[in-house]
Structures are given as C-alpha cells and as structure tokens.
C-alpha positions in Angstrom: 0.1 0.2 0.0 1.2 3.3 -0.7 0.4 4.8 2.9 3.1 2.2 4.5 5.8 3.6 2.1 5.3 7.4 2.3 8.6 8.2 3.5 10.2 6.2 0.9 8.1 7.5 -1.8 8.8 11.1 -0.7 12.6 10.3 -0.7 12.6 8.6 -4.1 10.4 11.2 -6.1 13.2 13.7 -5.8 15.3 11.5 -8.2 12.6 10.9 -10.7 11.4 13.5 -13.2 7.6 13.2 -13.6 6.1 15.9 -15.8 2.5 17.7 -15.8 -0.3 17.0 -13.3 -3.5 15.4 -12.9 -7.0 16.1 -13.8 -9.5 15.9 -16.9 -11.2 17.9 -19.6 -14.1 16.5 -21.3 -13.8 18.6 -24.2 -10.3 17.3 -25.1 -10.5 15.1 -28.2 -9.8 11.5 -28.1 -6.2 10.4 -28.0 -4.5 7.1 -29.1 -3.0 5.2 -26.4 -0.1 3.6 -28.0 1.8 0.6 -26.5 4.6 1.3 -24.0 6.6 -1.4 -22.8 6.6 -3.9 -25.6 8.0 -6.7 -23.5 5.3 -6.2 -20.8 2.4 -6.2 -23.2 3.8 -8.9 -25.4 3.2 -11.2 -22.6 -0.2 -10.0 -22.0 -3.1 -12.8 -22.5 -5.3 -12.7 -25.5 -8.9 -13.9 -25.1 -9.8 -17.2 -26.6 -12.1 -17.1 -29.6 -14.8 -18.9 -27.7 -14.8 -16.2 -25.0 -15.7 -13.4 -27.7 -19.5 -14.3 -27.5 -21.6 -13.3 -30.5 -23.5 -10.2 -30.1 -21.3 -9.2 -27.2 -19.4 -5.9 -26.2 -16.4 -7.9 -26.8 -17.3 -8.9 -30.3 -18.3 -5.2 -30.8 -14.8 -4.0 -29.7 -13.0 -6.5 -31.6 -14.7 -5.8 -34.9 -13.9 -1.9 -34.2 -10.3 -2.8 -33.8 -9.8 -0.5 -30.7 -11.0 -0.1 -27.1 -12.5 3.2 -26.2 -11.3 4.1 -22.7 -12.8 7.0 -20.5 -9.5 8.3 -19.1 -7.1 11.0 -18.2 -4.4 12.5 -20.1 -2.9 14.4 -17.1 -2.8 12.1 -14.2 0.8 11.3 -13.1 1.8 7.7 -12.7 -1.7 6.8 -13.8 -2.7 8.3 -17.3 -0.4 10.9 -18.6 0.2 11.8 -22.0 3.9 12.2 -22.8 4.7 15.4 -24.3 7.4 14.2 -26.1 6.3 11.1 -27.5 2.5 11.6 -27.3 2.1 8.2 -25.8 -0.4 7.8 -22.8 1.7 6.2 -19.9 0.9 5.1 -16.4 -0.9 2.2 -14.5 -4.5 2.9 -15.7 -3.1 3.5 -19.2 -1.3 0.2 -19.5 -4.2 -1.7 -17.9 -6.3 -0.4 -20.6 -3.7 -1.6 -23.2 -3.7 -4.9 -21.6 -7.2 -5.1 -21.7 -7.3 -4.0 -25.3 -4.7 -7.0 -26.2 -7.0 -9.3 -24.3 -10.0 -8.4 -26.7 -8.5 -7.6 -29.9 -5.2 -9.3 -29.8 -3.3 -5.8 -30.1 -3.0 -3.1 -27.5 -5.2 -0.6 -29.5 -6.6 2.0 -27.3 -8.4 5.2 -27.9 -8.6 7.5 -24.9 -11.5 9.8 -24.5 -10.6 12.4 -21.9 -13.2 12.4 -19.5 -14.2 14.3 -16.2 -15.5 13.0 -13.1 -18.8 14.7 -13.7 -19.2 12.9 -17.0 -18.3 9.3 -16.7 -21.4 7.9 -16.0 -23.1 9.4 -19.2 -20.2 8.4 -21.4 -20.8 4.7 -20.2 -24.6 4.8 -20.6 -24.7 6.4 -23.9 -22.0 4.3 -25.4 -19.2 6.9 -26.0 -16.8 5.0 -24.1 -16.5 1.0 -23.7 -14.7 1.1 -20.2 -13.6 3.7 -17.8 -9.8 3.6 -16.2 -9.8 6.6 -14.1 -9.2 6.3 -10.3 -12.9 5.3 -10.1 -13.9 4.6 -6.8 -16.6 2.0 -6.4 -19.5 3.0 -4.2 -23.0 1.6 -4.0 -24.6 4.8 -5.3 -22.3 5.0 -8.4 -23.1 1.2 -9.0 -27.0 2.1 -9.4 -25.6 4.0 -12.6 -22.8 2.1 -14.0 -21.2 -1.4 -13.6 -17.9 -1.9 -11.9 -15.4 -4.9 -12.6 -12.7 -5.3 -9.9 -11.7 -3.7 -7.9 -8.3 -3.5 -9.5 -6.2 -1.1 -7.0 -6.9 0.3 -3.8 -5.5 3.9 -2.7 -6.8 6.4 0.1 -7.5 9.9 0.3 -5.0 12.1 2.2 -4.1 16.1 2.6 -1.9 18.4 0.9 -1.0 21.7 2.1 1.1 24.7 1.1 4.7 24.2 2.4 5.1 25.8 5.9 1.0 25.7 6.8 0.8 24.7 10.3 -2.3 23.5 12.0 -3.4 20.8 9.6 -2.0 17.4 10.1 -5.4 15.2 9.9 -8.9 15.7 8.4 -10.5 16.7 11.6 -8.2 19.6 11.6 -10.2 21.0 8.4 -13.0 22.1 10.5 -13.4 25.9 9.8 -11.1 25.8 6.9 -11.6 26.2 3.3 -11.1 23.1 1.7 -10.5 22.3 -2.1 -11.7 18.8 -3.6 -12.5 17.4 -7.2 -16.2 17.7 -8.1 -18.2 14.7 -7.8 -15.4 12.7 -6.0 -15.3 10.7 -2.7 -13.3 13.4 -1.1 -16.4 15.5 -0.6 -18.5 13.2 1.6 -15.5 12.2 3.4 -14.7 15.9 4.2 -18.4 16.3 5.4 -18.1 13.3 7.4 -14.9 14.1 9.1 -14.7 17.7 9.3 -18.7 19.0 9.1 -17.6 22.6 9.8 -15.2 22.9 6.5 -16.2 24.8 3.7 -15.8 22.7 0.5 -15.0 24.4 -2.9 -14.7 21.9 -5.9 -13.1 22.2 -9.2 -13.4 19.8 -12.3 -9.8 18.7 -12.7 -6.6 18.0 -10.4 -4.8 20.9 -12.0 -7.3 23.3 -11.4 -7.4 22.0 -7.5 -3.6 22.3 -7.5 -3.6 25.8 -8.9 -6.6 27.0 -6.3 -4.3 25.6 -3.6 -1.2 27.4 -4.5 -3.2 30.6 -5.2 -4.6 30.3 -1.4 -8.1 29.7 -2.5 -8.2 27.1 0.0 -6.2 25.7 3.0 -5.9 22.4 2.1 -6.7 19.8 -0.9 -8.2 16.3 -0.5 -7.3 13.8 -3.0 -5.8 10.4 -3.5 -2.5 9.9 -2.1 -0.6 8.6 -5.1 -1.7 11.7 -7.1 -0.6 13.9 -4.3 2.8 12.5 -4.0 3.4 13.0 -7.9 1.9 16.6 -7.3 4.5 17.4 -4.5 7.3 15.7 -6.3 6.7 18.2 -9.3 6.0 21.2 -7.0 8.0 21.7 -4.0 5.9 24.2 -2.7 3.2 21.6 -1.8 3.5 19.1 0.8 1.6 16.0 1.6 0.7 15.6 5.2 -0.8 13.0 7.5 -1.6 9.5 6.5 -4.7 8.2 4.3 -7.8 8.4 6.2 -10.0 6.5 3.6 -9.6 3.1 1.5 -10.7 3.7 -2.0 -11.1 0.6 -4.2 -10.8 1.6 -7.9 -13.1 -0.2 -10.4 -13.2 -0.5 -14.1 -16.4 1.2 -15.2 -18.6 -0.6 -17.6 -22.3 0.2 -18.8 -24.7 -0.7 -16.3 -26.4 -4.1 -16.8 -23.8 -5.7 -19.2 -23.1 -8.4 -16.9 -21.5 -10.6 -19.7 -18.8 -7.9 -20.3 -18.4 -7.6 -16.4 -17.7 -11.2 -16.0 -15.3 -11.1 -19.1 -13.3 -8.3 -17.6 -13.1 -9.9 -14.2 -12.0 -13.1 -15.8 -9.3 -10.9 -17.5 -8.2 -9.2 -14.2 -7.8 -12.8 -12.6 -5.2 -13.8 -15.6 -3.2 -10.8 -15.4 -2.8 -11.2 -11.8 -1.9 -14.7 -11.9 0.4 -14.2 -14.6 2.3 -11.2 -12.7 1.3 -8.5 -15.3 -0.7 -6.7 -12.8 2.3 -6.4 -10.4 4.8 -5.4 -13.3 2.6 -2.9 -14.4 2.3 -1.4 -10.8 6.4 -1.4 -10.6 6.6 0.4 -13.9 4.3 3.2 -12.9 3.4 3.9 -9.2 6.5 1.7 -8.2 8.7 4.3 -9.8 8.0 6.6 -6.8 7.0 4.1 -4.1 9.8 2.0 -3.1 9.4 -1.8 -2.3 7.5 -4.7 -4.0 4.1 -4.1 -5.6 1.1 -4.7 -3.0 -1.2 -7.5 -3.5 -3.8 -6.7 -5.6 -7.5 -6.5 -4.0 -9.9 -9.2 -4.3 -12.3 -9.1 -7.2 -15.7 -8.5 -6.1 -14.8 -7.8 -2.5 -16.5 -4.2 -2.2 -20.2 -3.2 -2.3 -20.9 -2.2 -5.7 -18.4 -4.7 -7.3 
C-alpha cells in the first residue's frame, strides 16, 4: 500500500522526473494510447475465440479494432500523455492497453479524456467502452454503472502549501476552506470528518492544485498517489498525515452488461496470476513508491463490485 511507504516515496521522487499534473477535460479530443513497454504487453494474455461471444460488447470492440477508454491525459503515474512521444503512460493507461490486447489481440486504445462529472454519461450512452480513471467503487455509483474489480486500492490524504501549520489530519479541516475534485469521494469524506469545513470544488486536479497555490483554500483532499506525484513536481506543496480512507478503484462499464463484467473480471484474474498487474504497478506507481508491488485487491470484495 502507498500509505505504508510514504517516507520512502518522498525520498525517491526527488530522483525521478515526472511531468505535468492530474485531471480531466471532457472537451478534449480522443487520443490514441500507443503501447509502451513492449515486453510487458507482449506477455499479456489474449482471450480465446470462444470467449468473444456473438453479439457481445467484446465482439463489438474486436470488430471495431480498438478499445475506447474513458480516462485522463494528465494524471501522473496513472494516465498521462508524454509531451515528447504523445504516448499515454501510467498504471491505468497500461491496464487499458492490456485489456485491449486481451479482446482484440493488439493493445489498440483510444482514450476519451473524461471528467469526473461525465463518466456515467459516457458509459451509458456508449461513447466509451470502459473507464480507467481512479474510479472509486461505491454502491451509489453502482446504481448507474457496473464495476469490474476492484483492480487497485488507494486512499485520500491531505496536501497543503509548504509551511502551513495546524493541519495534519482531516479533523483539522473544521473551519477551513478545503479544495476537492467535483463529484469525487473526497466531498462526503470531508463532510463526515470535518463537518464545519467549507468545501470548494474544481473539475480537475490541475485546477485544484492551482487553487491551493493561489490560497483559494487551506488544504486539498485527493488520492495519495496523485498528491505524492504533485508534491514531487512542485516543492511548494507538501503531503501531510496518513490516508484516512480506503478507496477501491473499479473499471467502469455500462450498467447491466453482466456478460462484459464477467469477461473483464476473468481478464483481471489472469493478469494477476501472470504477474502482469504487479509489473504494471512497478513500471508506474512503483517508480516513486519503493518496495515490492502490493497484493491486488480481491475482485468483487467491496459493495458495488
């Protein structure tokens, strides 16, 4: 888990040059996600022909020749477009490529840059096939979309401007102005643990980071992995305290497509058994968090999955 390796991560990130920041812009065009790490994807499994059932979502994707993923282009370590190569890199991005290979035989992905407020609509109207985007599984969301997984688990923590005093845990946010991403689990978490906090929301992580730096809020609540990457890039920001939630990330699918959900869960099990999940973690999140890859979460282990 990231939380157990915070100090090692902070020491390690100063040695690693990550670029950009994290967030989404639903108005951006679709971007092809080219394969990175040929050796890793070369080992990725491919579904048997009998698993691509006639009339299924899997068959539709295979006939199209690409997997359409709702995701990010600016989420460090998870799904970020390399400004030099144009490739989309990171844990979520590579998992999407591996799923594409499982269905199509090649890691052909088109990423539709989506926002936290639009993911449900993109799935329900068929704009995207899947969502890989730190998409926390909740029973409320599961009423609108289906979730395969969980495929990763992280947690919320706090970021402040360096030198800020008096904020070390979520309860310290009472009476403070707190920044959070719109339509994210940070909002109910803040309301529960710091009911006297004033919450201001923004549509993307870059906007939230900018707001924090501009002193439009006293603290920013976000996924620890993203905040560690942000703090590495910008030394004026520091991560404080320990994660105070456990957030299981799921692969968003169209609601009611049980056939596709089973197919994706079966694929997840195969990637874990083959060590592909673990190597994908090492190539992305593991570049700033030292140590061995954590054990992947048990599929179907949380409400809504």
